[in-house]
C-alpha positions, -999 to 999 in steps of 0.1 A, spaced: 0 0 0 29 23 6 39 22 -31 3 30 -41 1 60 -17 35 74 -25 28 72 -63 -6 88 -60 4 115 -36 36 122 -54 19 125 -88 -8 146 -74 16 171 -59 39 170 -89 10 179 -112 3 209 -91 39 220 -91 43 213 -129 12 233 -137 27 263 -120 58 262 -142 43 251 -175 24 278 -194 -13 271 -201 -8 280 -237 20 256 -243 15 231 -272 34 201 -259 34 199 -221 0 195 -204 6 174 -173 -19 146 -165 3 129 -138 -27 120 -117 -42 99 -146 -8 83 -153 -6 74 -116 -39 55 -118 -24 35 -147 8 27 -128 -8 17 -94 -35 -6 -107 -13 -38 -106 -5 -31 -70 -41 -36 -60 -37 -73 -68 -71 -77 -84 -90 -59 -57 -110 -39 -82 -135 -25 -58 -108 -9 -36 -91 5 -67 -123 21 -80 -130 36 -45 -95 50 -44 -98 64 -79 -131 81 -70 -116 96 -38 -85 107 -58 -108 124 -83 -128 141 -55 -96 154 -39 -85 166 -74 -119 184 -77 -115 201 -44 -79 211 -49 -75 220 -85 -109 229 -99 -141 247 -89 -163 217 -95 -175 190 -72 -179 154 -84 -169 162 -121 -134 148 -120 -144 122 -93 -168 106 -118 -143 110 -147 -115 94 -126 -139 65 -117 -147 60 -154 -110 62 -163 -102 37 -136 -128 13 -150 -112 16 -185 -77 10 -170 -91 -21 -152 -105 -34 -186 -72 -28 -203 -54 -47 -176 -76 -77 -180 -65 -80 -216 -29 -68 -213 -1 -78 -190 19 -53 -169 49 -46 -192 64 -13 -202 51 -15 -238 16 -24 -226 16 2 -199 27 28 -226 -2 17 -248 -27 19 -219 -14 53 -208 -17 66 -244 -52 53 -247 -63 66 -213 -49 101 -221 -69 101 -254 -101 88 -237 -97 112 -208 -92 142 -231 -122 131 -253 -145 126 -223 -136 159 -206 -139 178 -239 -173 163 -248 -187 170 -213 -175 206 -214 -191 210 -249 -223 194 -236 -227 218 -207 -219 248 -230 -185 257 -214 -167 251 -248 -178 255 -283 -174 225 -305 -141 228 -324 -121 197 -334 -88 217 -334 -92 223 -296 -98 185 -292 -67 177 -313 -46 202 -294 -57 185 -262 -45 152 -275 -11 161 -287 -4 186 -259 -8 158 -234 11 129 -249 48 138 -248 52 149 -212 29 123 -198 45 93 -216 79 105 -204 65 107 -169 49 73 -173 82 57 -182 101 73 -153 74 64 -127 71 29 -141 108 23 -138 109 37 -103 79 16 -91 93 -15 -108 126 -10 -90 110 -6 -56 86 -34 -61 115 -57 -70 138 -45 -42 112 -48 -14 93 -77 -29 60 -58 -32 34 -81 -48 16 -69 -79 -4 -86 -106 14 -92 -138 
């Protein structure tokens, strides 16, 4: 559980710090470290899916309260994303290539869901260029972060014999 908490809390804090130093208008560096953390920690729940989904919901609720002015918006989105991550992990093993594919897919799904919900409530006008910018602005930084955090968690899980599903 310590590797789960340290990854989730570290990613949560790092996203807040990174967003202070990365310009909102940048084209290639939009941090989604909290979403990547959900991908990385799933195997450490050892097929306890209900606990994972509860943690993802609470994680999204804390994200709502800390970084946004909404309540339950990101909590529900994080729960949905956690469910998608769970489905991917049923089909794919926990390997760096598969985790990269899952992370890339989850980033695209996350950006698509958030964009569609914001268009639906009238916060954004429909413009596919905004959606495409959301995709490519999220990919580079978050895949680099995923690789680093995967290697770190892999190292500590091997060193301290932390059990995870493969």
